[in-house]
PDBQT receptor file of N, H, CA, C and O in Angstrom, charges set to zero:
ATOM      1  N   MET A   1     253.087-118.181 127.054  1.00  0.00    +0.000 N 
ATOM      2  CA  MET A   1     253.195-117.885 125.485  1.00  0.00    +0.000 C 
ATOM      3  C   MET A   1     252.877-116.048 125.732  1.00  0.00    +0.000 C 
ATOM      4  O   MET A   1     251.996-115.424 126.323  1.00  0.00    +0.000 OA
ATOM      5  N   ASP A   2     254.084-115.658 124.951  1.00  0.00    +0.000 N 
ATOM      6  H   ASP A   2     254.800-116.166 124.472  1.00  0.00    +0.000 HD
ATOM      7  CA  ASP A   2     253.775-114.381 125.297  1.00  0.00    +0.000 C 
ATOM      8  C   ASP A   2     252.526-113.734 124.202  1.00  0.00    +0.000 C 
ATOM      9  O   ASP A   2     252.285-114.392 123.190  1.00  0.00    +0.000 OA
ATOM     10  N   THR A   3     251.721-112.370 124.464  1.00  0.00    +0.000 N 
ATOM     11  H   THR A   3     251.916-111.836 125.286  1.00  0.00    +0.000 HD
ATOM     12  CA  THR A   3     250.836-111.920 123.549  1.00  0.00    +0.000 C 
ATOM     13  C   THR A   3     251.643-111.055 122.441  1.00  0.00    +0.000 C 
ATOM     14  O   THR A   3     252.683-110.398 122.413  1.00  0.00    +0.000 OA
ATOM     15  N   LYS A   4     250.793-111.346 121.707  1.00  0.00    +0.000 N 
ATOM     16  H   LYS A   4     249.948-111.880 121.730  1.00  0.00    +0.000 HD
ATOM     17  CA  LYS A   4     251.180-110.736 120.224  1.00  0.00    +0.000 C 
ATOM     18  C   LYS A   4     251.160-109.305 120.482  1.00  0.00    +0.000 C 
ATOM     19  O   LYS A   4     250.144-108.911 121.054  1.00  0.00    +0.000 OA
ATOM     20  N   ILE A   5     252.217-108.260 120.141  1.00  0.00    +0.000 N 
ATOM     21  H   ILE A   5     253.042-108.580 119.677  1.00  0.00    +0.000 HD
ATOM     22  CA  ILE A   5     251.900-106.841 120.235  1.00  0.00    +0.000 C 
ATOM     23  C   ILE A   5     251.864-105.992 118.831  1.00  0.00    +0.000 C 
ATOM     24  O   ILE A   5     251.486-104.820 118.822  1.00  0.00    +0.000 OA
ATOM     25  N   ALA A   6     252.272-106.656 117.684  1.00  0.00    +0.000 N 
ATOM     26  H   ALA A   6     252.578-107.607 117.691  1.00  0.00    +0.000 HD
ATOM     27  CA  ALA A   6     251.817-106.144 116.387  1.00  0.00    +0.000 C 
ATOM     28  C   ALA A   6     251.211-107.163 115.367  1.00  0.00    +0.000 C 
ATOM     29  O   ALA A   6     251.129-108.331 115.746  1.00  0.00    +0.000 OA
ATOM     30  N   PHE A   7     250.921-106.947 114.528  1.00  0.00    +0.000 N 
ATOM     31  H   PHE A   7     250.987-105.998 114.220  1.00  0.00    +0.000 HD
ATOM     32  CA  PHE A   7     249.827-107.585 113.473  1.00  0.00    +0.000 C 
ATOM     33  C   PHE A   7     250.082-107.270 112.161  1.00  0.00    +0.000 C 
ATOM     34  O   PHE A   7     250.229-106.067 111.945  1.00  0.00    +0.000 OA
ATOM     35  N   THR A   8     250.191-108.122 111.092  1.00  0.00    +0.000 N 
ATOM     36  H   THR A   8     250.072-109.099 111.268  1.00  0.00    +0.000 HD
ATOM     37  CA  THR A   8     250.097-107.575 109.838  1.00  0.00    +0.000 C 
ATOM     38  C   THR A   8     248.760-107.120 109.327  1.00  0.00    +0.000 C 
ATOM     39  O   THR A   8     247.778-107.304 110.046  1.00  0.00    +0.000 OA
ATOM     40  N   VAL A   9     248.620-106.522 108.111  1.00  0.00    +0.000 N 
ATOM     41  H   VAL A   9     249.418-106.372 107.527  1.00  0.00    +0.000 HD
ATOM     42  CA  VAL A   9     247.418-105.900 107.856  1.00  0.00    +0.000 C 
ATOM     43  C   VAL A   9     246.212-107.053 107.736  1.00  0.00    +0.000 C 
ATOM     44  O   VAL A   9     245.105-106.863 108.240  1.00  0.00    +0.000 OA
ATOM     45  N   ASP A  10     246.514-108.108 107.104  1.00  0.00    +0.000 N 
ATOM     46  H   ASP A  10     247.414-108.262 106.694  1.00  0.00    +0.000 HD
ATOM     47  CA  ASP A  10     245.711-109.535 107.358  1.00  0.00    +0.000 C 
ATOM     48  C   ASP A  10     245.285-109.928 108.502  1.00  0.00    +0.000 C 
ATOM     49  O   ASP A  10     244.089-110.154 108.684  1.00  0.00    +0.000 OA
ATOM     50  N   GLU A  11     246.391-110.099 109.650  1.00  0.00    +0.000 N 
ATOM     51  H   GLU A  11     247.363-109.916 109.503  1.00  0.00    +0.000 HD
ATOM     52  CA  GLU A  11     245.740-110.359 110.978  1.00  0.00    +0.000 C 
ATOM     53  C   GLU A  11     244.919-109.403 111.733  1.00  0.00    +0.000 C 
ATOM     54  O   GLU A  11     243.872-109.643 112.334  1.00  0.00    +0.000 OA
ATOM     55  N   ALA A  12     245.700-108.001 111.588  1.00  0.00    +0.000 N 
ATOM     56  H   ALA A  12     246.550-107.806 111.099  1.00  0.00    +0.000 HD
ATOM     57  CA  ALA A  12     244.793-107.417 112.129  1.00  0.00    +0.000 C 
ATOM     58  C   ALA A  12     243.440-106.523 111.338  1.00  0.00    +0.000 C 
ATOM     59  O   ALA A  12     243.042-105.386 111.590  1.00  0.00    +0.000 OA
ATOM     60  N   ALA A  13     243.019-107.350 110.478  1.00  0.00    +0.000 N 
ATOM     61  H   ALA A  13     243.342-108.274 110.273  1.00  0.00    +0.000 HD
ATOM     62  CA  ALA A  13     241.702-107.490 109.824  1.00  0.00    +0.000 C 
ATOM     63  C   ALA A  13     240.846-108.579 110.524  1.00  0.00    +0.000 C 
ATOM     64  O   ALA A  13     239.654-108.439 110.796  1.00  0.00    +0.000 OA
ATOM     65  N   ARG A  14     241.727-109.875 110.831  1.00  0.00    +0.000 N 
ATOM     66  H   ARG A  14     242.696-109.989 110.610  1.00  0.00    +0.000 HD
ATOM     67  CA  ARG A  14     240.720-110.598 111.399  1.00  0.00    +0.000 C 
ATOM     68  C   ARG A  14     240.666-110.486 113.168  1.00  0.00    +0.000 C 
ATOM     69  O   ARG A  14     239.864-111.135 113.841  1.00  0.00    +0.000 OA
ATOM     70  N   GLN A  15     241.516-109.688 113.649  1.00  0.00    +0.000 N 
ATOM     71  H   GLN A  15     242.167-109.161 113.103  1.00  0.00    +0.000 HD
ATOM     72  CA  GLN A  15     241.701-109.359 114.868  1.00  0.00    +0.000 C 
ATOM     73  C   GLN A  15     240.415-108.415 115.150  1.00  0.00    +0.000 C 
ATOM     74  O   GLN A  15     239.866-108.413 116.252  1.00  0.00    +0.000 OA
ATOM     75  N   ALA A  16     240.003-107.661 114.132  1.00  0.00    +0.000 N 
ATOM     76  H   ALA A  16     240.449-107.662 113.237  1.00  0.00    +0.000 HD
ATOM     77  CA  ALA A  16     238.693-106.538 114.288  1.00  0.00    +0.000 C 
ATOM     78  C   ALA A  16     237.838-106.864 113.448  1.00  0.00    +0.000 C 
ATOM     79  O   ALA A  16     237.234-106.027 112.778  1.00  0.00    +0.000 OA
ATOM     80  N   SER A  17     237.623-108.339 113.336  1.00  0.00    +0.000 N 
ATOM     81  H   SER A  17     238.113-109.020 113.880  1.00  0.00    +0.000 HD
ATOM     82  CA  SER A  17     236.643-109.098 112.690  1.00  0.00    +0.000 C 
ATOM     83  C   SER A  17     236.089-108.066 111.142  1.00  0.00    +0.000 C 
ATOM     84  O   SER A  17     234.900-108.010 110.829  1.00  0.00    +0.000 OA
ATOM     85  N   LEU A  18     237.106-107.394 110.406  1.00  0.00    +0.000 N 
ATOM     86  H   LEU A  18     238.072-107.440 110.660  1.00  0.00    +0.000 HD
ATOM     87  CA  LEU A  18     236.792-106.832 109.506  1.00  0.00    +0.000 C 
ATOM     88  C   LEU A  18     237.621-107.216 108.223  1.00  0.00    +0.000 C 
ATOM     89  O   LEU A  18     238.461-108.114 108.177  1.00  0.00    +0.000 OA
ATOM     90  N   GLY A  19     237.247-106.389 107.191  1.00  0.00    +0.000 N 
ATOM     91  H   GLY A  19     236.565-105.660 107.228  1.00  0.00    +0.000 HD
ATOM     92  CA  GLY A  19     237.976-106.771 105.856  1.00  0.00    +0.000 C 
ATOM     93  C   GLY A  19     239.367-106.020 105.698  1.00  0.00    +0.000 C 
ATOM     94  O   GLY A  19     239.596-104.843 105.976  1.00  0.00    +0.000 OA
ATOM     95  N   ARG A  20     239.865-106.559 105.407  1.00  0.00    +0.000 N 
ATOM     96  H   ARG A  20     239.679-107.515 105.181  1.00  0.00    +0.000 HD
ATOM     97  CA  ARG A  20     241.455-105.780 104.716  1.00  0.00    +0.000 C 
ATOM     98  C   ARG A  20     241.137-104.782 104.045  1.00  0.00    +0.000 C 
ATOM     99  O   ARG A  20     241.975-103.886 104.144  1.00  0.00    +0.000 OA
ATOM    100  N   ASP A  21     240.031-104.476 103.212  1.00  0.00    +0.000 N 
ATOM    101  H   ASP A  21     239.350-105.204 103.132  1.00  0.00    +0.000 HD
ATOM    102  CA  ASP A  21     239.778-103.097 102.434  1.00  0.00    +0.000 C 
ATOM    103  C   ASP A  21     239.337-102.144 103.483  1.00  0.00    +0.000 C 
ATOM    104  O   ASP A  21     239.539-100.953 103.250  1.00  0.00    +0.000 OA
ATOM    105  N   ARG A  22     238.799-102.456 104.537  1.00  0.00    +0.000 N 
ATOM    106  H   ARG A  22     238.634-103.425 104.727  1.00  0.00    +0.000 HD
ATOM    107  CA  ARG A  22     238.612-101.678 105.729  1.00  0.00    +0.000 C 
ATOM    108  C   ARG A  22     239.425-100.971 106.349  1.00  0.00    +0.000 C 
ATOM    109  O   ARG A  22     239.483 -99.772 106.623  1.00  0.00    +0.000 OA
ATOM    110  N   ILE A  23     240.342-102.251 106.633  1.00  0.00    +0.000 N 
ATOM    111  H   ILE A  23     240.295-103.225 106.411  1.00  0.00    +0.000 HD
ATOM    112  CA  ILE A  23     241.977-101.511 107.378  1.00  0.00    +0.000 C 
ATOM    113  C   ILE A  23     242.502-100.683 106.653  1.00  0.00    +0.000 C 
ATOM    114  O   ILE A  23     242.955 -99.670 107.185  1.00  0.00    +0.000 OA
ATOM    115  N   TYR A  24     242.577-100.812 105.585  1.00  0.00    +0.000 N 
ATOM    116  H   TYR A  24     242.208-101.635 105.153  1.00  0.00    +0.000 HD
ATOM    117  CA  TYR A  24     243.234-100.277 104.591  1.00  0.00    +0.000 C 
ATOM    118  C   TYR A  24     242.821 -98.634 104.311  1.00  0.00    +0.000 C 
ATOM    119  O   TYR A  24     243.583 -97.667 104.305  1.00  0.00    +0.000 OA
ATOM    120  N   ALA A  25     241.678 -98.660 104.136  1.00  0.00    +0.000 N 
ATOM    121  H   ALA A  25     241.059 -99.445 104.141  1.00  0.00    +0.000 HD
ATOM    122  CA  ALA A  25     240.881 -97.738 104.235  1.00  0.00    +0.000 C 
ATOM    123  C   ALA A  25     240.966 -96.464 105.402  1.00  0.00    +0.000 C 
ATOM    124  O   ALA A  25     241.007 -95.248 105.218  1.00  0.00    +0.000 OA
ATOM    125  N   ALA A  26     240.976 -97.349 106.816  1.00  0.00    +0.000 N 
ATOM    126  H   ALA A  26     240.943 -98.337 106.966  1.00  0.00    +0.000 HD
ATOM    127  CA  ALA A  26     241.360 -96.666 107.963  1.00  0.00    +0.000 C 
ATOM    128  C   ALA A  26     242.464 -95.797 107.996  1.00  0.00    +0.000 C 
ATOM    129  O   ALA A  26     242.601 -94.587 108.175  1.00  0.00    +0.000 OA
ATOM    130  N   ILE A  27     243.473 -97.075 107.698  1.00  0.00    +0.000 N 
ATOM    131  H   ILE A  27     243.361 -98.058 107.553  1.00  0.00    +0.000 HD
ATOM    132  CA  ILE A  27     244.903 -96.524 107.332  1.00  0.00    +0.000 C 
ATOM    133  C   ILE A  27     245.196 -95.027 106.778  1.00  0.00    +0.000 C 
ATOM    134  O   ILE A  27     245.919 -94.143 107.238  1.00  0.00    +0.000 OA
ATOM    135  N   ARG A  28     244.299 -95.067 105.520  1.00  0.00    +0.000 N 
ATOM    136  H   ARG A  28     243.712 -95.785 105.147  1.00  0.00    +0.000 HD
ATOM    137  CA  ARG A  28     244.493 -93.692 104.798  1.00  0.00    +0.000 C 
ATOM    138  C   ARG A  28     243.614 -92.904 105.489  1.00  0.00    +0.000 C 
ATOM    139  O   ARG A  28     243.949 -91.725 105.382  1.00  0.00    +0.000 OA
ATOM    140  N   ASP A  29     242.657 -93.051 106.133  1.00  0.00    +0.000 N 
ATOM    141  H   ASP A  29     242.385 -94.009 106.220  1.00  0.00    +0.000 HD
ATOM    142  CA  ASP A  29     241.899 -91.753 106.766  1.00  0.00    +0.000 C 
ATOM    143  C   ASP A  29     242.508 -91.252 107.861  1.00  0.00    +0.000 C 
ATOM    144  O   ASP A  29     242.030 -90.294 108.469  1.00  0.00    +0.000 OA
ATOM    145  N   GLY A  30     243.628 -91.852 108.222  1.00  0.00    +0.000 N 
ATOM    146  H   GLY A  30     244.017 -92.630 107.729  1.00  0.00    +0.000 HD
ATOM    147  CA  GLY A  30     244.310 -91.507 109.595  1.00  0.00    +0.000 C 
ATOM    148  C   GLY A  30     243.659 -91.889 110.972  1.00  0.00    +0.000 C 
ATOM    149  O   GLY A  30     244.140 -91.626 112.074  1.00  0.00    +0.000 OA
ATOM    150  N   ARG A  31     242.246 -92.686 110.672  1.00  0.00    +0.000 N 
ATOM    151  H   ARG A  31     241.856 -92.899 109.776  1.00  0.00    +0.000 HD
ATOM    152  CA  ARG A  31     241.872 -93.237 111.719  1.00  0.00    +0.000 C 
ATOM    153  C   ARG A  31     242.499 -94.626 112.327  1.00  0.00    +0.000 C 
ATOM    154  O   ARG A  31     242.217 -95.044 113.450  1.00  0.00    +0.000 OA
ATOM    155  N   LEU A  32     243.110 -95.070 111.704  1.00  0.00    +0.000 N 
ATOM    156  H   LEU A  32     243.339 -94.730 110.792  1.00  0.00    +0.000 HD
ATOM    157  CA  LEU A  32     244.365 -96.806 112.063  1.00  0.00    +0.000 C 
ATOM    158  C   LEU A  32     245.436 -95.934 111.951  1.00  0.00    +0.000 C 
ATOM    159  O   LEU A  32     245.643 -95.254 110.946  1.00  0.00    +0.000 OA
ATOM    160  N   GLU A  33     246.483 -95.930 113.473  1.00  0.00    +0.000 N 
ATOM    161  H   GLU A  33     246.314 -96.482 114.289  1.00  0.00    +0.000 HD
ATOM    162  CA  GLU A  33     247.485 -95.880 113.091  1.00  0.00    +0.000 C 
ATOM    163  C   GLU A  33     248.367 -97.493 112.250  1.00  0.00    +0.000 C 
ATOM    164  O   GLU A  33     247.981 -98.662 112.241  1.00  0.00    +0.000 OA
ATOM    165  N   ALA A  34     249.366 -96.988 111.767  1.00  0.00    +0.000 N 
ATOM    166  H   ALA A  34     249.680 -96.039 111.774  1.00  0.00    +0.000 HD
ATOM    167  CA  ALA A  34     250.103 -98.364 111.297  1.00  0.00    +0.000 C 
ATOM    168  C   ALA A  34     251.345 -97.882 110.954  1.00  0.00    +0.000 C 
ATOM    169  O   ALA A  34     251.455 -96.752 110.478  1.00  0.00    +0.000 OA
ATOM    170  N   ARG A  35     252.678 -98.886 111.210  1.00  0.00    +0.000 N 
ATOM    171  H   ARG A  35     252.589 -99.804 111.597  1.00  0.00    +0.000 HD
ATOM    172  CA  ARG A  35     254.069 -98.693 111.002  1.00  0.00    +0.000 C 
ATOM    173  C   ARG A  35     254.632 -99.274 109.829  1.00  0.00    +0.000 C 
ATOM    174  O   ARG A  35     253.858 -99.895 109.100  1.00  0.00    +0.000 OA
ATOM    175  N   LYS A  36     255.541 -99.211 109.585  1.00  0.00    +0.000 N 
ATOM    176  H   LYS A  36     256.170 -98.707 110.177  1.00  0.00    +0.000 HD
ATOM    177  CA  LYS A  36     256.120 -99.650 108.500  1.00  0.00    +0.000 C 
ATOM    178  C   LYS A  36     257.603-100.452 108.960  1.00  0.00    +0.000 C 
ATOM    179  O   LYS A  36     258.402-100.015 109.788  1.00  0.00    +0.000 OA
ATOM    180  N   ALA A  37     257.711-101.568 108.290  1.00  0.00    +0.000 N 
ATOM    181  H   ALA A  37     257.062-101.923 107.618  1.00  0.00    +0.000 HD
ATOM    182  CA  ALA A  37     258.862-102.534 109.218  1.00  0.00    +0.000 C 
ATOM    183  C   ALA A  37     259.171-102.841 107.836  1.00  0.00    +0.000 C 
ATOM    184  O   ALA A  37     258.430-103.635 107.255  1.00  0.00    +0.000 OA
ATOM    185  N   GLY A  38     260.432-102.188 107.049  1.00  0.00    +0.000 N 
ATOM    186  H   GLY A  38     261.034-101.543 107.521  1.00  0.00    +0.000 HD
ATOM    187  CA  GLY A  38     260.864-102.416 105.579  1.00  0.00    +0.000 C 
ATOM    188  C   GLY A  38     259.892-102.467 104.867  1.00  0.00    +0.000 C 
ATOM    189  O   GLY A  38     259.270-101.416 105.024  1.00  0.00    +0.000 OA
ATOM    190  N   ARG A  39     259.171-103.411 103.830  1.00  0.00    +0.000 N 
ATOM    191  H   ARG A  39     259.676-104.265 103.703  1.00  0.00    +0.000 HD
ATOM    192  CA  ARG A  39     258.123-103.254 103.336  1.00  0.00    +0.000 C 
ATOM    193  C   ARG A  39     256.934-103.477 103.570  1.00  0.00    +0.000 C 
ATOM    194  O   ARG A  39     255.903-103.251 102.937  1.00  0.00    +0.000 OA
ATOM    195  N   ARG A  40     257.236-104.129 104.920  1.00  0.00    +0.000 N 
ATOM    196  H   ARG A  40     258.074-104.312 105.434  1.00  0.00    +0.000 HD
ATOM    197  CA  ARG A  40     255.990-104.650 105.922  1.00  0.00    +0.000 C 
ATOM    198  C   ARG A  40     255.130-103.440 106.160  1.00  0.00    +0.000 C 
ATOM    199  O   ARG A  40     255.688-102.360 105.965  1.00  0.00    +0.000 OA
ATOM    200  N   THR A  41     253.865-103.423 106.549  1.00  0.00    +0.000 N 
ATOM    201  H   THR A  41     253.412-104.300 106.707  1.00  0.00    +0.000 HD
ATOM    202  CA  THR A  41     252.938-102.802 107.118  1.00  0.00    +0.000 C 
ATOM    203  C   THR A  41     252.395-103.360 108.316  1.00  0.00    +0.000 C 
ATOM    204  O   THR A  41     251.466-104.165 108.242  1.00  0.00    +0.000 OA
ATOM    205  N   VAL A  42     252.933-102.976 109.526  1.00  0.00    +0.000 N 
ATOM    206  H   VAL A  42     253.687-102.322 109.586  1.00  0.00    +0.000 HD
ATOM    207  CA  VAL A  42     251.977-103.329 110.819  1.00  0.00    +0.000 C 
ATOM    208  C   VAL A  42     251.393-102.793 111.764  1.00  0.00    +0.000 C 
ATOM    209  O   VAL A  42     252.094-101.895 112.230  1.00  0.00    +0.000 OA
ATOM    210  N   VAL A  43     250.290-102.927 112.360  1.00  0.00    +0.000 N 
ATOM    211  H   VAL A  43     249.720-103.657 111.982  1.00  0.00    +0.000 HD
ATOM    212  CA  VAL A  43     249.638-102.666 113.275  1.00  0.00    +0.000 C 
ATOM    213  C   VAL A  43     249.395-103.178 114.569  1.00  0.00    +0.000 C 
ATOM    214  O   VAL A  43     249.141-104.378 114.667  1.00  0.00    +0.000 OA
ATOM    215  N   THR A  44     249.437-102.359 115.729  1.00  0.00    +0.000 N 
ATOM    216  H   THR A  44     249.644-101.384 115.649  1.00  0.00    +0.000 HD
ATOM    217  CA  THR A  44     249.865-102.838 116.942  1.00  0.00    +0.000 C 
ATOM    218  C   THR A  44     248.454-102.895 117.388  1.00  0.00    +0.000 C 
ATOM    219  O   THR A  44     247.502-102.143 117.182  1.00  0.00    +0.000 OA
ATOM    220  N   ALA A  45     248.585-104.008 118.062  1.00  0.00    +0.000 N 
ATOM    221  H   ALA A  45     249.359-104.619 118.230  1.00  0.00    +0.000 HD
ATOM    222  CA  ALA A  45     247.370-104.334 119.004  1.00  0.00    +0.000 C 
ATOM    223  C   ALA A  45     246.709-103.128 119.964  1.00  0.00    +0.000 C 
ATOM    224  O   ALA A  45     245.530-103.103 120.317  1.00  0.00    +0.000 OA
ATOM    225  N   ASP A  46     247.729-102.132 120.310  1.00  0.00    +0.000 N 
ATOM    226  H   ASP A  46     248.687-102.151 120.024  1.00  0.00    +0.000 HD
ATOM    227  CA  ASP A  46     246.937-100.975 120.814  1.00  0.00    +0.000 C 
ATOM    228  C   ASP A  46     246.351-100.025 119.940  1.00  0.00    +0.000 C 
ATOM    229  O   ASP A  46     245.392 -99.309 120.227  1.00  0.00    +0.000 OA
ATOM    230  N   ALA A  47     246.931-100.044 118.923  1.00  0.00    +0.000 N 
ATOM    231  H   ALA A  47     247.711-100.626 118.690  1.00  0.00    +0.000 HD
ATOM    232  CA  ALA A  47     246.091 -99.505 117.715  1.00  0.00    +0.000 C 
ATOM    233  C   ALA A  47     244.897 -99.673 117.337  1.00  0.00    +0.000 C 
ATOM    234  O   ALA A  47     244.058 -98.793 117.146  1.00  0.00    +0.000 OA
ATOM    235  N   ILE A  48     244.739-101.204 117.174  1.00  0.00    +0.000 N 
ATOM    236  H   ILE A  48     245.421-101.919 117.329  1.00  0.00    +0.000 HD
ATOM    237  CA  ILE A  48     243.203-101.908 117.205  1.00  0.00    +0.000 C 
ATOM    238  C   ILE A  48     242.378-101.917 117.951  1.00  0.00    +0.000 C 
ATOM    239  O   ILE A  48     241.229-102.227 117.640  1.00  0.00    +0.000 OA
ATOM    240  N   LYS A  49     242.676-101.634 118.946  1.00  0.00    +0.000 N 
ATOM    241  H   LYS A  49     243.610-101.382 119.198  1.00  0.00    +0.000 HD
ATOM    242  CA  LYS A  49     241.763-101.770 119.991  1.00  0.00    +0.000 C 
ATOM    243  C   LYS A  49     241.563-100.016 120.276  1.00  0.00    +0.000 C 
ATOM    244  O   LYS A  49     240.593 -99.779 120.996  1.00  0.00    +0.000 OA
ATOM    245  N   ARG A  50     242.235 -98.956 119.875  1.00  0.00    +0.000 N 
ATOM    246  H   ARG A  50     243.023 -99.149 119.290  1.00  0.00    +0.000 HD
ATOM    247  CA  ARG A  50     241.906 -97.532 119.917  1.00  0.00    +0.000 C 
ATOM    248  C   ARG A  50     240.954 -97.383 118.566  1.00  0.00    +0.000 C 
ATOM    249  O   ARG A  50     240.555 -96.232 118.389  1.00  0.00    +0.000 OA
ATOM    250  N   PHE A  51     240.626 -98.131 117.814  1.00  0.00    +0.000 N 
ATOM    251  H   PHE A  51     240.950 -99.066 117.957  1.00  0.00    +0.000 HD
ATOM    252  CA  PHE A  51     240.411 -97.917 116.317  1.00  0.00    +0.000 C 
ATOM    253  C   PHE A  51     238.902 -98.456 116.587  1.00  0.00    +0.000 C 
ATOM    254  O   PHE A  51     237.917 -97.792 116.263  1.00  0.00    +0.000 OA
ATOM    255  N   ILE A  52     238.826 -99.655 117.179  1.00  0.00    +0.000 N 
ATOM    256  H   ILE A  52     239.626-100.194 117.443  1.00  0.00    +0.000 HD
ATOM    257  CA  ILE A  52     237.535-100.266 117.509  1.00  0.00    +0.000 C 
ATOM    258  C   ILE A  52     236.948 -99.386 118.431  1.00  0.00    +0.000 C 
ATOM    259  O   ILE A  52     235.762 -99.144 118.207  1.00  0.00    +0.000 OA
ATOM    260  N   ASN A  53     237.621 -98.661 119.726  1.00  0.00    +0.000 N 
ATOM    261  H   ASN A  53     238.585 -98.857 119.908  1.00  0.00    +0.000 HD
ATOM    262  CA  ASN A  53     236.834 -98.179 120.622  1.00  0.00    +0.000 C 
ATOM    263  C   ASN A  53     236.253 -96.979 119.866  1.00  0.00    +0.000 C 
ATOM    264  O   ASN A  53     235.108 -96.599 120.110  1.00  0.00    +0.000 OA
ATOM    265  N   ALA A  54     236.938 -96.444 119.053  1.00  0.00    +0.000 N 
ATOM    266  H   ALA A  54     237.868 -96.753 118.854  1.00  0.00    +0.000 HD
ATOM    267  CA  ALA A  54     236.624 -95.117 118.032  1.00  0.00    +0.000 C 
ATOM    268  C   ALA A  54     235.370 -94.866 117.421  1.00  0.00    +0.000 C 
ATOM    269  O   ALA A  54     234.762 -93.810 117.247  1.00  0.00    +0.000 OA
ATOM    270  N   LEU A  55     235.053 -96.233 117.082  1.00  0.00    +0.000 N 
ATOM    271  H   LEU A  55     235.546 -97.091 117.224  1.00  0.00    +0.000 HD
ATOM    272  CA  LEU A  55     233.839 -96.633 116.530  1.00  0.00    +0.000 C 
ATOM    273  C   LEU A  55     232.482 -96.158 116.654  1.00  0.00    +0.000 C 
ATOM    274  O   LEU A  55     232.052 -96.771 117.631  1.00  0.00    +0.000 OA
ATOM    275  N   PRO A  56     231.682 -95.507 116.271  1.00  0.00    +0.000 N 
ATOM    276  CA  PRO A  56     230.362 -94.936 116.796  1.00  0.00    +0.000 C 
ATOM    277  C   PRO A  56     230.010 -96.229 117.337  1.00  0.00    +0.000 C 
ATOM    278  O   PRO A  56     230.435 -97.321 116.959  1.00  0.00    +0.000 OA
ATOM    279  N   ALA A  57     228.994 -95.929 118.483  1.00  0.00    +0.000 N 
ATOM    280  H   ALA A  57     228.649 -95.043 118.791  1.00  0.00    +0.000 HD
ATOM    281  CA  ALA A  57     228.239 -97.186 119.046  1.00  0.00    +0.000 C 
ATOM    282  C   ALA A  57     227.227 -96.899 118.464  1.00  0.00    +0.000 C 
ATOM    283  O   ALA A  57     226.848 -95.777 118.127  1.00  0.00    +0.000 OA
ATOM    284  N   LEU A  58     226.388 -98.574 118.207  1.00  0.00    +0.000 N 
ATOM    285  H   LEU A  58     226.695 -99.486 118.481  1.00  0.00    +0.000 HD
ATOM    286  CA  LEU A  58     225.182 -99.083 117.792  1.00  0.00    +0.000 C 
ATOM    287  C   LEU A  58     224.113 -98.548 118.609  1.00  0.00    +0.000 C 
ATOM    288  O   LEU A  58     224.053 -98.549 119.838  1.00  0.00    +0.000 OA
ATOM    289  N   LYS A  59     223.239 -98.071 117.737  1.00  0.00    +0.000 N 
ATOM    290  H   LYS A  59     223.288 -98.071 116.738  1.00  0.00    +0.000 HD
ATOM    291  CA  LYS A  59     221.571 -97.437 118.581  1.00  0.00    +0.000 C 
ATOM    292  C   LYS A  59     220.662 -98.270 118.114  1.00  0.00    +0.000 C 
ATOM    293  O   LYS A  59     220.401 -98.034 116.935  1.00  0.00    +0.000 OA
ATOM    294  N   LEU A  60     219.969 -99.317 118.657  1.00  0.00    +0.000 N 
ATOM    295  H   LEU A  60     220.181 -99.510 119.615  1.00  0.00    +0.000 HD
ATOM    296  CA  LEU A  60     219.102 -99.726 117.888  1.00  0.00    +0.000 C 
ATOM    297  C   LEU A  60     217.649 -99.155 118.270  1.00  0.00    +0.000 C 
ATOM    298  O   LEU A  60     217.379 -98.624 119.346  1.00  0.00    +0.000 OA
ATOM    299  N   PRO A  61     216.864 -99.334 117.323  1.00  0.00    +0.000 N 
ATOM    300  CA  PRO A  61     215.496 -98.407 117.913  1.00  0.00    +0.000 C 
ATOM    301  C   PRO A  61     214.612 -99.383 118.583  1.00  0.00    +0.000 C 
ATOM    302  O   PRO A  61     214.517-100.597 118.402  1.00  0.00    +0.000 OA
ATOM    303  N   GLN A  62     213.693 -98.232 119.773  1.00  0.00    +0.000 N 
ATOM    304  H   GLN A  62     213.770 -97.246 119.921  1.00  0.00    +0.000 HD
ATOM    305  CA  GLN A  62     213.341 -98.699 120.495  1.00  0.00    +0.000 C 
ATOM    306  C   GLN A  62     212.204 -99.536 119.747  1.00  0.00    +0.000 C 
ATOM    307  O   GLN A  62     212.009 -99.576 118.533  1.00  0.00    +0.000 OA
ATOM    308  N   GLU A  63     211.264-100.415 121.093  1.00  0.00    +0.000 N 
ATOM    309  H   GLU A  63     211.422-100.383 122.079  1.00  0.00    +0.000 HD
ATOM    310  CA  GLU A  63     210.334-101.197 120.551  1.00  0.00    +0.000 C 
ATOM    311  C   GLU A  63     209.358-100.165 119.533  1.00  0.00    +0.000 C 
ATOM    312  O   GLU A  63     209.222-100.290 118.316  1.00  0.00    +0.000 OA
ATOM    313  N   GLY A  64     208.713 -99.087 120.444  1.00  0.00    +0.000 N 
ATOM    314  H   GLY A  64     208.823 -98.985 121.432  1.00  0.00    +0.000 HD
ATOM    315  CA  GLY A  64     207.835 -98.500 120.125  1.00  0.00    +0.000 C 
ATOM    316  C   GLY A  64     207.799 -97.379 118.642  1.00  0.00    +0.000 C 
ATOM    317  O   GLY A  64     206.836 -96.752 118.200  1.00  0.00    +0.000 OA
ATOM    318  N   ASP A  65     209.552 -97.447 118.013  1.00  0.00    +0.000 N 
ATOM    319  H   ASP A  65     210.334 -97.957 118.372  1.00  0.00    +0.000 HD
ATOM    320  CA  ASP A  65     209.876 -96.517 116.907  1.00  0.00    +0.000 C 
ATOM    321  C   ASP A  65     209.639 -97.212 115.662  1.00  0.00    +0.000 C 
ATOM    322  O   ASP A  65     209.889 -96.651 114.596  1.00  0.00    +0.000 OA
ATOM    323  N   ARG A  66     209.119 -98.535 115.715  1.00  0.00    +0.000 N 
ATOM    324  H   ARG A  66     208.916 -98.991 116.581  1.00  0.00    +0.000 HD
ATOM    325  CA  ARG A  66     209.326 -99.005 113.897  1.00  0.00    +0.000 C 
ATOM    326  C   ARG A  66     208.098 -98.169 113.623  1.00  0.00    +0.000 C 
ATOM    327  O   ARG A  66     207.667 -98.063 112.475  1.00  0.00    +0.000 OA
TER     328      ARG A  66
């Protein structure tokens, strides 16, 4: 079976484990590239990967920093 290369906003949100509002905000802010196919907004798998990889890394406090 072929790997899916484009997702609706709902599907992109599920792929990224984020909410639809966060996906739409990222598109509005220009942090997530989206495309239009008629009235449908689609997000490519590559754009989702770039968006996730650009998020800041989590830095947990060291044991003695609490």
